[in-house]
C-alpha positions, 0 to 999 in steps of 0.5 A: 670690839670683840663679840660678847656671846649670849649663853642661854639657860633655863632659869632656876626660878622666876627672873626679875622683871628687869633681868636679861632674858631671851623670849618670855615677856618684855619689861616696859615702862608704865604707859608704854604699849607692847610694840605693834606693826602694820604688815603689807596687807594692812593688818596689825600684829605684835612684833616678836619679842626676842630678848632684853639686855640689862646693861648694868649686868653687861657692864659688870661682865665687860668692865668700864669702857669695854663696850659702847653701850650705855652703862645702865638701863635696858635694851629690848629687841623686837623683830618681824620673825613670825615666819621663822617661828612657823607662824604665817599669819603676818604677810611680811618678814625679814629677808636676805637684803637689809631691811626697812627700819620698821622690820625691827624695833629696839627700845632703850629704857634708861631707868629700870625702876618701875618696869612691868612685864607685858605678857601677850596672850592668845585666845585661850589666855596662854602666853604667846611667847616661848618660855623665858631663857636666862642670859649670861655673857661670855667671851668664849665661843665654841662653834661646834657646841654653842649657838651663835648669839652675840652682841657685836658679832663679826660678820662671819655669815656674810659672803661678801666683803661689806654691807650694801651701800649706804650701810658699808660701815654699819656693824652688827649690834646683835646676832641671833642664831637659828635654834630650837627648844621644847616650845619653839623652833627658830629657823632663819632660812636653812639655819642662818642668822638674824643680824640687827645692824646699827650705824657707828654714829647712832651707836655712839649716841645711844640712838636706836631709832634706825636699826635695820636687819638682815637674815644671812644663811650660808 
């Protein structure tokens, strides 16, 4: 499976609720709360919303059968990456070993109708997430110019032959690179990457309930 790179850009106008986006606010079904986690001090925190991928947009780019994800719906990625954004309230984060399953949360919504944006705000009613960036897809990657955000990325940042047991055959579902913008600075341990990992069997069955994560920095 060749990587599908995510090209990020500032949108010209307001993005549709279900559009592929990085940062901003997630599109969730009515009745679904913004996902939270309990840190190792017992306090509740919201996951950082990383991005959402509109699978119909992805399928239009790839063509039928060219990627293993479902043809329709929305795939949303959340992670405990507060520390890597310079926010140190929560007491745990993802490190250089394969994480527990609650370190990230991936939600698959099979029907994009009736979704609504869920906006987290601070005590001043200002959005907590950086401004949304529009996502487009490309097979081309210039390592000297582009950030290394990709679906089905190759494990190029891994310094050993395979993942630790029992994850040897797991693959990268999504890779997020360190990068910065006007309202954020995302740095994974000296400009490394965050990899969301999934087993081949779970991917075949569109089961995103046990996705793991690791931060790699070379």
